[in-house]
TORKOLTOR-456565 format. One line per 8 residues: their letters; for each residue x negated, y negated, z of N, C-alpha, C. Coordinates in steps of 0.1 Angstrom, whole numbers, plus 5000, padded with zeros to 4 digits. Each point is the difference from the previous one (the first is absolute). Example, Ala and Ser with C-alpha at 12.3 -4.5 7.8 and 13.67 -1.06 7.14 Angstrom:
! TORKOLTOR-456565
AS = 4868:5057:5078:5009:4988:5000:4991:4988:5000  5004:4989:4993:4991:4989:5000:5008:4989:5008 .
END
This chain:
! TORKOLTOR-456565
XXXXXXXX = 4872:4820:5239:5011:5001:5009:5011:5007:4993  5003:4995:4988:5011:5006:4992:4998:5015:4998  4987:5004:4998:4999:5015:4997:5000:5008:5013  4995:4994:5011:5001:5007:5012:5014:5003:5004  5009:4990:4997:5014:5002:5003:5006:5011:4991  4995:5000:4987:5005:5011:4990:4995:5013:5005  4988:5001:5005:4995:5013:5005:5007:5005:5012  5004:4991:5009:5008:5004:5011:5014:5005:4996 .
XXXXXXXX = 5006:4994:4990:5013:5004:4995:4998:5014:4993  4989:5002:4993:4998:5013:4993:4999:5011:5010  4992:4998:5010:4998:5011:5010:5012:5003:5008  5008:4989:5003:5012:5002:5008:5011:5007:4992  4999:4998:4987:5011:5005:4991:4998:5015:4997  4988:5006:5003:4998:5013:4996:5009:5010:5006  5003:4998:5013:5010:5009:5007:5013:4999:4993  5005:4988:4995:5013:4999:4994:5000:5008:4987 .
XXXXXXXX = 4990:4998:4991:5000:5006:4987:4999:5015:5002  4992:5005:5009:4999:5014:5002:5013:5006:5005  5007:4993:5008:5013:5005:5005:5010:5001:4989  4999:4991:4990:5010:5001:4989:4998:5013:4992  4988:5005:4999:4998:5012:4992:4991:5010:5007  5005:5005:5011:4992:5008:5009:4994:5013:4993  5006:5004:4988:4996:5012:4994:4988:4997:4991  4996:4987:4998:4989:4997:4991:4987:5004:5007 .
XXXXXXXX = 4990:5004:4992:4987:5002:5005:4994:4987:5003  4992:5000:5011:4994:4987:5004:4987:4998:4992  4999:4987:4995:4988:4996:4993:4995:4987:5008  4991:5002:5009:4996:4988:5008:4995:4988:4992  4994:5003:4988:4996:4989:4992:5012:4993:4993  5009:5008:4995:5011:4996:4991:5010:4992:5007  5005:5004:5012:5011:4994:5007:4997:4985:5002  4989:4996:5007:4997:4986:5002:4998:4992:4987 .
XXXXXXXX = 4994:5006:4990:4998:4994:4987:5014:4995:4994  5009:5009:5000:5013:4997:4994:5008:4990:5008  5000:5001:5013:5007:4990:5008:4993:4986:4998  4987:5000:5000:4993:4987:4997:5004:4995:4986  5002:5009:4990:5004:4996:4987:5014:4993:5001  5009:5006:5007:5013:4994:5002:5000:4987:5006  4992:4998:5010:4998:4988:5007:4994:4989:4991  4990:5004:4993:4993:4990:4992:5008:4995:4988 .
XXXXXXXX = 5008:5009:4994:5009:4997:4989:5013:4993:5005  5003:5001:5013:5012:4995:5006:5013:5006:4994  4998:5013:4996:5012:5007:4995:5009:5005:5011  5013:5000:4998:5009:5006:5011:4996:5015:5003  4999:5008:4989:4998:5014:5002:4993:5007:4989  4992:5010:5003:4994:5008:4989:5002:5015:5004  5004:5008:4990:5002:5014:5002:4990:5008:4991  4993:5010:5006:4990:5007:4992:5001:5015:5003 .
XXXXXXXX = 4999:5008:4989:5000:5014:5001:4989:5006:4992  4994:5010:5005:4989:5007:4993:5003:5015:4998  5001:5005:4988:5002:5014:4997:4986:5005:4995  4996:5010:5008:4987:5006:4997:5001:5015:4998  4998:5005:4988:5001:5014:4997:5014:5006:5002  5010:4991:4997:5014:5004:5001:5007:4999:5013  4992:4994:5010:5006:4998:5013:4999:4986:5004  5009:4995:5008:5000:4986:5005:4990:5000:5011 .
XXXXXXXX = 4989:4993:4998:4989:4999:5009:5001:4989:5010  5006:4989:4995:5000:4987:5007:5012:4992:4996  5009:4997:5009:5012:4992:4996:5003:4991:5012  4999:4987:4997:5002:4990:5011:5006:4987:4995  5006:4993:5009:5005:4987:4997:4993:4990:5009  4998:4988:4995:4994:4989:5008:5009:4988:4999  5002:4994:5012:5009:4988:5000:5015:5004:5000  5007:4991:4993:5015:5002:5000:5006:5001:4987 .
XXXXXXXX = 5010:5009:4999:5008:5002:4988:5011:4988:5000  5005:4997:5012:5010:4989:5001:4995:4991:5011  4996:4988:4996:4994:4991:5010:5011:4995:5010  5012:4997:4995:5010:4995:5009:5004:5010:5010  5002:5012:4996:5004:5011:5010:4989:5006:5007  4987:4997:4996:4988:5006:5006:5000:5015:4998  5005:5004:4988:4999:5014:4996:4986:5004:4995  4993:5009:5007:4987:5003:4996:4999:5006:4986 .
XXXXXXXX = 4990:4996:4993:4997:5007:4987:4995:5014:5002  5005:5009:4992:4995:5014:5001:4998:5005:4985  4993:5011:4999:4998:5005:4987:5012:5005:4993  5011:5001:5008:5013:5004:4995:5010:4989:4998  4995:4987:5002:5008:4989:4998:5003:4997:4985  5012:4997:4996:5004:4999:4986:4997:4986:4995  4993:5000:4988:4995:4987:4994:5002:5002:4985  5002:4989:4993:5002:5001:4985:4986:5004:4994 .
XXXXXXXX = 5001:5008:4989:4988:5005:4994:4994:4990:4990  5008:4991:4994:4995:4992:4989:4996:5010:4989  4990:4996:4993:4996:5008:4988:4994:5013:5003  4998:5004:5013:4996:5014:5003:5011:5009:4995  5012:4995:4997:5011:5008:4994:4996:5006:4987  4990:4994:4993:4996:5005:4987:4993:5014:5001  4993:5002:5011:4994:5013:5002:5010:5011:5004  5011:4995:5006:5011:5010:5003:5006:5005:4987 .
XXXXXXXX = 5003:4990:4991:5005:5004:4987:4990:5009:4992  4987:4996:5001:4990:5007:4993:4999:5015:5005  5002:5001:5013:5000:5014:5006:5011:5008:4994  5012:4994:4998:5011:5007:4994:4997:5004:4986  4993:4992:4993:4996:5003:4986:4991:5012:5000  4990:5000:5009:4991:5011:5002:5007:5013:5003  5010:4999:5009:5007:5012:5003:5008:5006:4988  5006:4991:4992:5008:5005:4989:4990:5006:4989 .
XXXXXXXX = 4988:4994:4998:4991:5005:4991:4996:5014:5005  4997:5002:5013:4996:5012:5006:5011:5011:4997  5012:4997:5000:5011:5009:4998:5003:5002:4985  4993:4994:4992:5001:5001:4985:5013:4993:4995  5004:4990:5007:5013:4993:4995:4997:4987:4994  4988:4996:5000:4996:4986:4995:4987:5000:4992  5000:4994:4989:4987:4998:4992:4997:4985:5001  4989:4996:5006:4997:4986:5002:4997:4992:4987 .
XXXXXXXX = 4997:5008:4990:4996:4993:4987:5012:5001:4989  5011:5005:5004:5011:5000:4991:5008:4987:5001  5005:4995:4989:5008:4988:5001:5012:5001:5009  5002:4990:5009:5010:5001:5010:5014:5000:4994  5001:4995:4988:5013:5001:4993:5005:5014:4998  4990:5010:5000:5004:5014:4999:5007:5005:5012  4999:4993:5011:5006:5004:5013:5012:4991:5003  4999:4987:4997:5010:4990:5004:5008:4996:4987 .
XXXXXXXX = 5012:5003:4999:5008:4998:4987:5004:4985:4998  5000:4992:5010:5005:4987:4998:4989:4989:4997  4988:5005:4998:4989:4991:4997:4999:4996:4985  4997:4988:4998:4998:4995:4986:4986:4997:4998  4996:4999:4987:4986:4997:4996:4998:4985:5005  4988:4997:5004:4988:5008:5000:4998:5008:5013  5010:4998:5010:4998:5007:5013:5001:5015:4998  5008:5005:4991:5001:5015:4998:4987:5006:4996 .
XXXXXXXX = 4991:4993:4994:4987:5005:4996:4989:5001:5010  5003:4993:5012:4990:5000:5010:4999:5013:5007  4988:5003:5006:4999:5012:5008:4999:4998:5015  5002:5010:5008:4999:4999:5014:4985:4996:5004  4991:5005:4993:4986:4997:5003:4997:4985:4998  5005:4995:4989:4998:4986:4997:5006:4991:5011  5013:5003:5003:5007:4992:5009:4994:5001:5014  4997:5012:5005:4995:5001:5014:4986:4994:5001 .
XXXXXXXX = 4992:5000:4989:4987:4995:5000:4999:4985:4996  5012:4994:4998:5001:4985:4997:4993:4996:4987  5001:5009:4990:4995:4996:4987:5011:5000:4989  5013:5000:5005:5011:5001:4990:5004:4987:4995  4996:4989:5007:5004:4987:4996:5013:4995:5006  5005:5007:5010:5013:4996:5006:4998:4989:5010  5009:4990:5000:4999:4989:5009:4999:5004:5014  4995:4992:5009:4998:5003:5014:5013:4996:5008 .
XXXXXXXX = 5005:4988:4997:5012:4995:5007:5011:4996:4990  5013:4999:5004:5010:4995:4991:4998:4986:4997  5003:4996:4987:4999:4986:4996:5011:4991:5005  5011:5007:5005:5012:4992:5005:5002:5004:5014  5001:4989:5009:5002:5003:5014:5013:5006:5003  5010:4998:4992:5013:5006:5002:5000:5015:5001  4990:5006:4993:4999:5015:5001:4997:5004:5014  4992:4993:5007:4995:5004:5014:5011:4997:5010 .
XXXXXXXX = 5010:4993:4997:5011:4996:5009:5011:5011:5001  4999:5010:4991:5010:5010:5000:4996:5013:5008  5009:5008:5004:4997:5013:5006:5003:5010:4989  4990:5010:4999:5001:5010:4990:5001:5014:5007  5012:5005:4999:5003:5013:5006:4995:5012:4992  4996:4997:4987:4996:5010:4991:4987:4995:4992  4993:5009:4994:4988:4996:4993:5002:4994:4987  5010:5006:4993:5002:4995:4986:5002:4985:4998 .
XXXXXXXX = 5007:4993:5008:5001:4985:4998:4987:4993:5002  4990:5006:5008:4987:4994:5001:4992:5002:4987  5003:5011:4993:4994:5002:4987:5006:4992:4989  5013:4998:5001:5007:4992:4990:4995:4985:5000  4998:4994:5012:4995:4986:5000:4985:5000:4996  4993:5011:5003:4986:5000:4996:4998:5001:4985  5009:5007:4993:4999:5001:4985:5002:4987:4993  5005:4990:5007:5002:4987:4993:4987:4992:5000 .
XXXXXXXX = 4990:5005:5007:4987:4994:5000:4991:5006:4989  4993:4991:4993:4991:5005:4989:4988:5006:5007  4994:5010:4994:4987:5005:5005:4989:4990:4998  4991:4999:5009:4989:4990:5000:4990:5002:4989  4998:5013:4997:4989:5004:4990:5003:5014:4996  4994:5005:4989:5001:5014:4996:4994:5009:5011  5006:5011:5003:4995:5008:5010:4986:5004:4999  4993:5001:5011:4986:5004:5002:4990:4990:4994 .
XXXXXXXX = 5005:4988:4996:4991:4990:4995:4995:4991:5011  5007:4999:5011:4997:4991:5011:5005:5007:5013  4995:4994:5011:5005:5005:5013:5008:4988:5006  5012:5003:5005:5009:4990:5006:5008:5007:5011  4997:4996:5012:5007:5007:5012:5015:4997:4999  5008:5010:5001:5015:4999:4999:5007:5008:5010  5008:4993:5009:5009:5006:5009:5012:5005:4993  5006:4992:4991:5012:5004:4993:4999:5012:4991 .
XXXXXXXX = 4988:5003:4996:4998:5012:4992:5004:5012:5007  4999:5000:5013:5003:5012:5008:5015:5003:5000  5009:4990:4996:5014:5003:4998:5001:5010:4989  4992:4999:4990:5001:5010:4989:4996:5014:5004  4990:5000:5009:4996:5013:5006:5011:5006:5008  5007:4992:5008:5012:5005:5007:5010:5006:4991  5002:4993:4989:5010:5005:4990:4996:5013:4995  4987:5002:4997:4995:5013:4995:5003:5011:5011 .
XXXXXXXX = 4996:4997:5012:5002:5009:5011:5015:5005:5001  5009:4990:4999:5014:5003:5000:5004:5009:4989  4996:4997:4988:5003:5008:4988:4995:5014:5001  4988:5002:5005:4993:5013:5000:5007:5008:5011  5003:4994:5011:5005:5008:5012:5015:5001:5001  5007:4991:4993:5015:5000:5001:5005:4994:5013  4991:4994:5008:5003:4994:5013:4998:4985:5000  5007:4992:5008:4996:4986:5002:4986:4999:5005 .
XXXXXXXX = 4993:4991:4995:4986:4998:5004:4998:5001:5015  5007:4992:5008:4998:5000:5014:5003:5013:5007  5010:5007:4995:5003:5014:5005:4989:5010:4997  4995:4999:4988:4989:5009:4996:4987:4997:5009  4997:4988:5002:4989:4996:5009:5002:5005:5014  5012:4999:5005:5002:5005:5014:5000:5015:5000  5007:5007:4991:5001:5014:5002:4988:5008:4995  4993:4995:4990:4989:5008:4994:4986:4995:5003 .
XXXXXXXX = 4999:4988:5005:4987:4994:5004:4999:4998:5015  5008:4991:5005:4999:4996:5014:5002:5011:5010  5012:5007:4999:5003:5010:5010:4990:5012:4999  4996:5005:4989:4990:5011:5000:4987:4996:5006  4996:4987:4998:4987:4995:5006:5001:4995:5014  5012:5001:5006:5002:4995:5014:5001:4985:5001  5003:4993:4989:5000:4986:5001:5015:4995:5003  5004:5003:5012:5014:4999:5003:5005:4985:5003 .
XXXXXXXX = 4991:4991:5000:5004:4986:5003:4998:4991:4987  4997:5007:4989:4998:4992:4987:5013:5000:4992  5005:4988:4996:5012:4999:4993:5001:4987:4993  5009:4997:4991:5002:4987:4994:5002:4989:5010  4995:4989:4998:5002:4988:5009:5015:4997:5000  5004:4996:5012:5015:4998:5002:5002:4987:5006  5007:4991:4993:5003:4987:5005:5009:5000:5013  5008:5010:5001:5010:5001:5011:4993:5004:5013 .
XXXXXXXX = 4988:5005:4999:4992:5004:5012:4987:4992:4999  5001:4987:5004:4989:4991:4999:4988:5004:5009  4988:4999:4995:4988:5003:5007:4994:4986:5006  4994:5001:5011:4993:4988:5004:4988:4997:4991  5000:4988:4994:4990:4997:4990:4994:4986:5003  4988:4998:4997:4993:4987:5004:4992:4995:4988  4996:4987:5001:4991:4994:4991:4993:4988:5007  4989:4995:4994:4993:4989:5005:5004:4987:4993 .
XXXXXXXX = 5002:4990:5009:5002:4987:4995:4992:4990:5007  4990:4993:4993:4991:4991:5007:4993:5007:5011  4996:5012:4998:4992:5007:5010:5008:5006:5012  5013:4998:5000:5009:5005:5010:5009:5011:4995  5002:5010:5009:5008:5012:4996:5015:4996:5001  5008:5003:4989:5014:4997:5000:5008:5013:4996  5012:5001:5006:5008:5011:4996:5007:4997:4987  5000:5010:4991:5006:4998:4987:5014:5005:5000 .
XXXXXXXX = 5009:4991:4999:5015:5004:5001:5007:4999:4986  4992:4998:4989:5006:5000:4987:5004:5013:4995  5013:5002:4996:5004:5013:4994:4995:5001:4986  4993:5012:4998:4995:5003:4987:5004:5014:4996  5006:5002:4989:5005:5013:4995:4989:5005:4990  4993:5011:5003:4990:5005:4992:5005:5011:4990  5013:5002:4999:5005:5011:4992:4996:4998:4985  4997:4988:4996:4997:4998:4986:4986:5006:4997 .
XXXXXXXX = 4992:5003:5010:4986:5005:4998:4997:5012:5010  5010:5008:5002:4999:5011:5010:4988:5009:4998  4999:5005:4988:4990:5010:4997:4985:4995:5001  4999:4987:4998:4987:4993:5000:4996:4993:5012  5010:4997:5009:4996:4991:5011:5010:5000:5012  5011:5007:5000:5010:4997:5010:5005:5012:5009  4990:5008:5004:5003:5010:5011:4997:4994:5013  5004:5007:5011:4995:4997:5013:4995:5014:5005 .
XXXXXXXX = 4989:4999:5009:4994:5012:5004:4993:4997:5013  4991:5009:5004:4992:4999:5012:4985:5004:4996  4991:4995:5008:4986:5004:4998:4998:5015:5000  5007:5006:5009:4999:5014:5002:5005:5008:4988  5012:4996:4995:5005:5006:4988:4991:4998:4988  4994:4989:4998:4991:4997:4989:4988:5009:5001  4995:5002:5012:4989:5009:5001:5003:5014:4997  5012:5004:5003:5005:5014:4997:5002:5002:4985 .
XXXXXXXX = 5003:4989:4993:5002:5001:4985:4988:5007:4994  4988:4998:5005:4988:5005:4993:4998:5015:5001  5008:5007:5008:4999:5015:5001:5005:5005:4986  5008:4993:4993:5005:5005:4987:4989:5002:4990  4989:4993:5002:4989:5000:4991:4989:5010:5003  5002:5008:5011:4990:5010:5003:5006:5014:5004  5014:5000:5001:5006:5013:5005:5007:5008:4989  4998:4995:4987:5007:5007:4989:5013:4994:4996 .
XXXXXXXX = 5005:4991:5008:5013:4993:4996:4998:4994:4987  4989:4994:4997:4996:4995:4987:4988:5009:4996  5001:5006:4988:4989:5009:4996:4986:4993:4999  4990:5007:5003:4987:4994:5000:4996:4993:4987  5003:5006:4989:4996:4994:4987:5009:4987:4998  5012:5000:5005:5008:4988:4998:4995:4989:5009  4996:5003:5012:4994:4990:5009:4987:4994:4994  4992:5008:4994:4988:4996:4993:5003:4990:4989 .
XXXXXXXX = 5011:5003:4992:5004:4992:4990:5005:4986:5005  5008:5001:5011:5006:4988:5006:4989:4990:5005  4988:5006:5004:4989:4992:5006:4989:4998:4990  5003:5001:4987:4990:4998:4989:5001:4985:4996  4989:4993:5000:5000:4986:4995:5003:4999:4986  5011:4992:4997:5004:4999:4986:4994:4988:4993  5000:5000:4987:4994:4990:4992:5009:4995:4989  4998:4988:4995:5007:4994:4989:4995:5005:4987 .
XXXXXXXX = 5006:4996:4989:4996:5005:4987:4986:4995:4996  4995:4989:5006:4987:4996:4997:4990:5006:5010  5004:5009:5008:4991:5007:5009:4998:4994:5014  5006:4988:5002:5000:4993:5013:5007:5009:5011  4993:5002:5011:5006:5008:5011:5010:4991:5008  5011:5005:5004:5010:4993:5008:4998:5001:5015  4992:5010:5004:4999:5003:5014:5013:5004:5007  5009:5005:4992:5013:5005:5004:5003:5014:4994 .
XXXXXXXX = 5005:5009:5007:5004:5013:4995:5015:5000:4998  5007:5010:5005:5015:5000:4999:5005:4993:5013  5001:4987:4999:5005:4992:5011:4989:4997:5010  4991:5010:5003:4989:4998:5010:4989:4991:4994  4994:4992:5009:4989:4992:4997:4987:5008:5003  4991:4999:4991:4987:5008:5001:4990:4991:5006  4993:5004:5011:4992:4991:5007:4988:5008:5006  4991:4993:5007:4989:5005:5008:4999:4992:5013 .
XXXXXXXX = 4995:5006:5010:4998:4992:5012:4986:4995:5000  4995:4994:5011:4987:4993:5001:4989:5010:4999  5002:5013:5002:4990:5010:4999:4999:5006:4986  5010:4997:4992:5001:5005:4986:5009:5012:5000  5006:5004:5011:5009:5011:5000:5013:4997:4992  5004:5010:4992:5012:4999:4992:5013:4999:5008  5008:4990:4997:5013:4999:5007:5011:4997:4990  5012:5002:5003:5012:4995:4993:5009:4993:5010 .
XXXXXXXX = 5007:4990:4995:5007:4992:5010:5012:4992:4993  5008:4994:5008:5010:4991:4995:5004:4991:5012  5001:4987:4997:5004:4991:5010:5014:4994:4996  5006:4994:5010:5013:4993:4997:5001:4987:5008  5008:4991:4995:5003:4987:5007:5013:4996:4996  5009:4998:5010:5014:4996:4997:5004:4992:5012  5012:4994:4999:5006:4992:5011:4999:5009:5013  4993:4995:5010:4999:5007:5013:4992:5012:5000 .
XXXXXXXX = 4990:5002:4991:4992:5012:5000:4987:4999:4992  4990:5006:5005:4987:5002:4993:4996:5014:5003  4998:5008:4990:4998:5015:5002:4988:5005:4991  4995:5012:5003:4990:5006:4992:5000:5015:5003  4996:5008:4990:4996:5014:5002:4987:5002:4993  4990:5004:5008:4987:5003:4994:4997:5015:5002  4996:5007:4990:4997:5014:5001:4987:5004:4995  4993:5008:5007:4987:5006:4996:5002:5014:4996 .
XXXXXXXX = 5001:5003:4987:5003:5013:4995:4991:5011:5005  4987:4998:4998:4990:5010:5004:5001:5004:5015  5002:4990:5008:5000:5002:5015:5014:5003:5004  5010:4999:4992:5014:5002:5003:5004:4991:5012  4996:4988:5000:5003:4990:5011:5008:4989:4994  5011:4996:5007:5009:4989:4996:5001:4990:5012  4999:4987:4997:5004:4990:5009:5011:4992:4995  5011:4999:5007:5011:4991:4996:5002:4989:5010 .
XXXXXXXX = 5001:4988:4996:5002:4988:5008:5013:4993:4996  5008:4997:5010:5012:4992:4997:5001:4989:5010  5003:4988:4995:5000:4988:5008:5014:4993:4997  5007:4996:5011:5013:4994:4999:5000:4985:4996  4990:4996:4993:4998:4986:4997:4995:4998:4985  5006:4991:4993:4994:4996:4987:4988:4991:5003  4988:5005:4996:4988:4993:5004:4989:5003:4989  4990:4992:5001:4988:5002:4992:4991:5008:5008 .
XXXXXXXX = 4996:5012:4995:4992:5009:5007:4992:5009:4990  4987:5002:5003:4992:5009:4992:5003:5014:5005  5012:5005:4996:5005:5012:5006:4993:5012:4995  4996:5001:4988:4993:5012:4995:4986:5001:5008  4993:4989:5001:4987:5001:5007:5003:5004:5015  5010:4994:5006:5004:5003:5014:5002:5015:5001  5008:5006:4991:5003:5014:5001:4988:5009:4997  4991:4996:4991:4988:5007:4997:4991:5000:5012 .
XXXXXXXX = 4999:4989:5007:4991:5000:5012:5005:5008:5011  5014:5001:5002:5006:5009:5009:4996:5014:4997  5002:5003:4987:4997:5014:4995:4985:5004:5003  4991:4991:4997:4986:5003:5001:4996:5001:5015  5007:4993:5009:4997:5001:5014:5003:5014:5005  5010:5007:4993:5004:5014:5004:4991:5010:4993  4997:4997:4987:4992:5010:4992:4986:5000:5006  4995:4989:5005:4986:4999:5005:5000:4999:5016 .
XXXXXXXX = 5010:5005:5006:5001:4999:5015:4989:5008:5007  4994:5009:4993:4989:5008:5007:4987:4992:5000  4999:4989:4993:4988:4992:5000:5001:4990:5011  4988:4997:5006:5000:4990:5011:5004:4986:4995  5005:4992:5009:5004:4986:4996:4987:4992:4998  5000:4991:4990:4989:4992:4997:4996:4991:5012  4987:4999:5001:4994:4991:5011:5003:4986:4996  5004:4992:5010:5003:4986:4997:4987:4992:5000 .
XXXXXXXX = 4990:5004:5007:4988:4992:5003:4993:4995:4987  4999:5008:4989:4994:4994:4988:5007:4988:4994  5013:4999:5002:5007:4989:4993:5002:4987:5009  4996:5001:5013:5001:4989:5009:4990:4989:4996  5005:4987:4998:4991:4989:4997:5006:4990:4991  4992:4991:4995:5004:4989:4992:4997:5003:4985  5009:4995:4992:4999:5002:4985:5004:4988:4992  4995:4999:4988:5005:4991:4990:5009:5009:4991 .
XXXXXXXX = 5013:4996:4999:5010:5008:4993:5002:4994:4986  5000:5009:4990:5003:4995:4987:5013:5006:4995  5010:4992:4997:5013:5004:4996:5000:5000:4985  5001:5012:4993:4998:5001:4986:5013:5001:4992  5011:4996:5006:5013:5001:4993:5001:4990:4989  4992:4989:5000:5000:4990:4989:4987:5002:4992  5001:4994:4988:4988:5001:4991:4987:4995:5007  5002:4989:5008:4988:4995:5007:5002:5003:5015 .
XXXXXXXX = 4992:5008:5005:5001:5005:5014:5000:4988:5010  5008:5001:5010:5001:4990:5011:4993:5006:5012  4992:4991:5007:4992:5005:5011:5006:4995:5013  5000:5009:5011:5005:4996:5013:4990:5006:5010  5001:4995:5012:4992:5005:5011:5009:5011:5007  4994:5011:5004:5008:5010:5007:4992:5006:5012  5008:5004:5010:4994:5005:5012:5008:5012:5004  4993:5011:5003:5006:5012:5005:4995:5003:5015 .
XXXXXXXX = 5010:5001:5009:4997:5003:5014:5007:5012:5005  4994:5007:5009:5005:5012:5005:5011:4997:5010  5011:5007:5000:5011:4999:5010:5000:5011:5010  4998:5013:4995:4998:5011:5008:4991:5010:4992  5000:5013:5004:4991:5009:4994:5004:5003:4985  5013:4999:4997:5004:5003:4986:5007:4989:4992  5000:4988:5007:5007:4989:4994:4992:4987:5000  4999:4993:4989:4993:4988:4999:5009:4989:4994 .
XXXXXXXX = 4996:4988:5000:5008:4989:4995:4992:4991:4990  5006:4999:4988:4994:4991:4990:5006:4986:5001  4991:4990:5001:5005:4986:4999:4992:4993:4989  5007:4992:4992:4994:4992:4990:5005:4986:5000  4994:4991:4992:5005:4987:4998:5007:4998:4987  5004:5012:4995:5008:5000:4987:5013:4992:5001  5004:4994:4989:5013:4993:5000:5011:5009:4998  4997:5013:4997:5011:5010:4998:5004:5005:5014 .
XXXXXXXX = 5012:4999:5004:5004:5004:5014:4998:5014:5003  5001:5009:4989:4998:5014:5003:4986:5004:5002  4991:4991:4997:4985:5003:5002:4995:4994:5013  5007:4991:5006:4994:4993:5012:4997:5009:5012  5010:5009:5003:4998:5009:5011:5006:5014:4996  4991:5010:5000:5005:5013:4996:4993:5011:5009  5009:5009:5006:4994:5011:5008:4993:5010:4991  4989:5006:5004:4993:5010:4993:5000:5012:5009 .
XXXXXXXX = 5004:5012:4994:5000:5012:5008:4989:5010:4994  4993:5006:5009:4991:5011:4995:5008:5011:4993  4995:5005:4990:5007:5010:4992:4992:5013:4999  5006:5011:4998:4993:5013:4999:4990:4999:4988  4987:5003:5003:4991:5000:4989:4989:4989:5002  4988:5002:4997:4989:4991:5002:5002:4988:4991  4999:4988:5006:5001:4987:4993:5014:4997:4995  5010:5006:5005:5014:4997:4996:5008:4994:5011 .
XXXXXXXX = 5008:4989:4996:5008:4993:5009:5013:4996:4994  5010:4998:5008:5013:4995:4995:5003:4986:5005  5001:4991:4991:5003:4986:5004:5015:4998:4999  5006:4995:5010:5015:4998:5000:5002:4985:4997  5007:4998:4988:5004:4987:4996:5015:4999:5001  5005:4988:4998:5014:4998:5001:5007:5006:4988  4992:5005:4990:5005:5007:4988:4998:5015:5000  4995:5005:5011:4998:5014:5001:4986:5004:5003 .
XXXXXXXX = 4997:5014:5000:4987:5005:5003:4991:4999:4987  4987:4996:5003:4991:4999:4989:4987:5007:5004  4993:5005:4990:4988:5008:5002:4987:4991:5001  4993:5001:5011:4988:4992:5002:4988:5011:5001  4990:4997:4992:4989:5010:4999:4987:4993:5003  4992:5007:5008:4986:4995:5004:4990:5010:4994  4990:4994:4993:4988:5008:4995:4988:4993:5004  4992:5005:5009:4988:4994:5006:4991:4994:4990 .
XXXXXXXX = 4997:5008:4989:4990:4996:4990:5005:4992:4989  5013:4998:5000:5006:4992:4989:4999:4985:5002  5002:4993:4989:5000:4985:5001:5011:4995:4991  5011:4994:5006:5002:4999:5015:5004:5013:5006  4997:5002:5013:5003:5013:5007:5014:5003:5003  5009:4990:5001:5014:5002:5004:5009:4995:4990  5010:5008:4995:5009:4997:4989:5014:5004:5004  5009:4991:4996:5015:5002:5002:5006:5002:4986 .
XXXXXXXX = 5008:5011:4999:5006:5003:4987:5015:4999:5000  5006:4996:4989:5014:4999:4998:5004:5005:4986  5009:5010:5000:5003:5006:4987:5014:5006:5001  5008:4998:4989:5013:5006:4999:4999:5013:4992  4990:5001:4991:4998:5012:4992:4986:4999:4995  4996:5011:4993:4986:5001:4995:4996:4989:4990  5010:4993:4995:4997:4990:4990:4997:4987:5007  5002:4999:5013:4998:4988:5008:4986:4995:5000 .
XXXXXXXX = 4997:4987:5000:4986:4995:4999:4993:5002:5013  5007:5003:5011:4993:5001:5013:5000:5014:5006  5001:5010:4992:4998:5014:5004:4986:5003:5003  4997:5009:5010:4986:5003:5002:4992:5004:4988  5006:5004:4990:4993:5004:4987:4997:4988:4991  5007:4989:5003:4998:4988:4991:4995:4988:5007  5001:4998:5013:4995:4989:5007:5008:4996:5012  4993:4993:5009:5007:4996:5012:5007:4987:4999 .
XXXXXXX = 5011:4998:5007:5008:4987:5000:4992:4990:5009  4996:5004:5012:4992:4992:5009:4986:5006:5002  4990:4993:4999:4986:5005:5003:4995:4992:5012  4994:5008:5009:4995:4994:5013:4985:5001:5000  4993:4989:4997:4985:5000:5000:4994:4994:5013  4989:5005:5003:4993:4995:5012:4988:4992:4996  4997:4989:5007:4988:4992:4997:4987:5007:5004 .
END
């Protein structure tokens, strides 16, 4: 009954979502999938844009940007970027290298006069790739309580922190390290960081709604508390981490960003360098290039991506370089979501749109489900029933609430399905001759234990 109600809501909502972005190309498979995703996750709103070959192919909003005012979510609705800001800064570095104004391997002290050792010896490549040993967050909360109108004070407080390790000896994700990159950009260009980003990156790329987050113009933001959606009214000033986490943008702007990587704005050889997997001194790969995370989707296709999570926001940009396809997803809620996988499945549904949707008939039936997230697998009973021609419903007796009931959508390609969980879209694969024949995968990156290349998270066996 619960899912029949969900299906009714999905079908009824299609007219609303299509009306919000009438210029979007229609994807009969994708529209109901994304609205069902919003309903299943109970998110207020989701904005999605797809850039294919330099053109916006699909841009839509689902749900609400502002729940109280019933303002519809659109692909042009402004939301905080969170750490997706890092690829904005990385794009600026790539542009400066292209113009011959920046050497990624030169000590940043050669550019920024007020840096002391050991920070002056770091390089942009080390900092952007998170191998410099810079701390992730300030050690003193008082630092975050201030507003920083300039970049230098954010570098001054950072220099009081000791490096975590000698550069290139370990990997440690660092948002504050991007303060140093902002200082380099200022020194090289002679402009304030935010001004350079606006004038030389955002405006040329048509990203006219991307700017530093502004406390004085509060955005509607939400979070979950005991399973209920709540409005986040806490004032938070992100100026202490602007270059690494504190812009605001739109799904459409973030999709347009990727034109820089294919139209000569950043030179081809520089792009290749930015998307090269880096390694530590011992040879260990970091799966990060210049800011960008190096990844693959469930088919093995090469992707680069970056996700963000901050107060009132969950975001991601996933890009397929060979296909020149980008999916950007912005959510106006701080939430747990497998957002890279969700974006990859959206991308694959478009890349493989010429393939017929998988037949549901082979997966209908009863299963014994093995959950392999723990050292000793846990077994549950599972049942998959058809709802309509392209939608089924999984029900289990699992104690995990996200596994008890989950919609399953036919996906383009034989034996491929998209399972909608409360944590996002997941890839479900059926192989008739395999044992078990049905497998569900969960992965944040290629190192994950439940990538199709390494093993399934859930295995569905038949007696």
